C-alpha positions as CSV (number, residue, x, y, z in Angstrom):
1,M,18.8,13.0,-16.3
2,A,18.1,9.7,-14.6
3,E,17.0,11.5,-11.4
4,T,14.4,13.5,-13.4
5,T,13.1,10.2,-14.9
6,K,12.8,8.7,-11.4
7,Q,10.9,11.8,-10.2
8,E,8.5,11.6,-13.1
9,A,7.8,7.9,-12.4
10,R,6.8,8.5,-8.8
11,R,3.3,7.4,-7.9
12,T,1.4,7.9,-4.7
13,Y,-0.9,5.1,-3.6
14,S,-3.3,4.8,-0.6
15,A,-2.2,2.8,2.4
16,V,-4.8,1.5,4.8
17,L,-3.4,1.2,8.3
18,T,-5.4,-1.0,10.8
19,P,-4.4,-1.6,14.4
20,G,-4.4,-5.3,15.3
21,E,-5.4,-6.9,18.6
22,D,-1.8,-8.0,19.1
23,G,-0.5,-4.4,19.1
24,W,0.9,-4.5,15.5
25,I,-0.4,-2.2,12.8
26,C,-1.4,-3.9,9.6
27,A,-0.7,-1.9,6.4
28,Q,-2.0,-2.6,2.9
29,I,-2.0,-0.6,-0.3
30,A,-5.6,-0.3,-1.5
31,E,-4.8,-0.3,-5.2
32,V,-2.2,-3.0,-5.0
33,P,-3.6,-5.6,-2.6
34,E,-0.5,-7.8,-2.7
35,A,1.5,-5.0,-1.1
36,I,0.8,-5.8,2.6
37,S,3.0,-5.5,5.7
38,Q,2.9,-4.6,9.3
39,G,4.9,-2.7,11.9
40,R,4.9,-2.0,15.6
41,T,4.5,1.8,15.0
42,L,2.8,3.8,12.3
43,D,6.1,4.9,10.9
44,E,7.4,1.3,10.8
45,A,4.2,0.1,9.2
46,K,4.4,2.8,6.6
47,A,8.0,2.1,5.8
48,N,7.4,-1.6,5.6
49,V,4.4,-1.3,3.3
50,A,6.3,1.2,1.1
51,E,9.0,-1.5,0.6
52,A,6.3,-4.1,-0.1
53,L,4.7,-1.8,-2.7
54,E,8.1,-1.3,-4.4
55,L,8.5,-5.0,-4.7
56,A,4.9,-5.6,-5.9
57,L,5.3,-2.9,-8.6
58,E,8.6,-4.3,-9.6
59,W,7.1,-7.8,-9.9
60,R,4.2,-6.4,-12.0
61,R,6.7,-4.6,-14.3
62,D,8.7,-7.8,-14.7
63,E,5.6,-9.8,-15.6
64,G,4.6,-7.2,-18.1
65,E,1.5,-6.2,-16.2
66,A,0.2,-2.6,-16.2
67,L,0.7,-0.7,-13.0
68,P,-2.5,0.4,-11.3
69,E,-3.3,4.1,-11.4
70,P,-3.4,5.7,-8.0
71,A,-7.0,6.1,-6.8
72,Q,-8.7,8.3,-4.3
73,V,-9.8,5.9,-1.6
74,T,-12.8,6.5,0.7
75,V,-13.0,4.6,4.0
76,T,-16.4,4.4,5.5
77,P,-18.1,2.3,8.1
78,V,-20.5,-0.4,6.9
79,T,-23.0,-1.9,9.4
80,V,-24.5,-5.4,9.2
81,P,-27.2,-6.9,11.3
82,G,-26.0,-8.5,14.6
83,S,-26.0,-12.3,14.9
């Protein structure tokens, strides 16, 4: 019964993975900006940000805050005039 409850409570959020100049990959959950981490590989960055997301959601629950709904995130380039 507890396993069914866990499955029903699963949520999928959007991770934004950005390579850094230092070779690390920065990972942040778009809907939960405090869930941020990094890794040397894509798999490591995804695993680390998943852990950060679990902790951020746990903190929100403990504080009585509503959990954000998963959103469809669109990533698009934005151009600004050169300096």
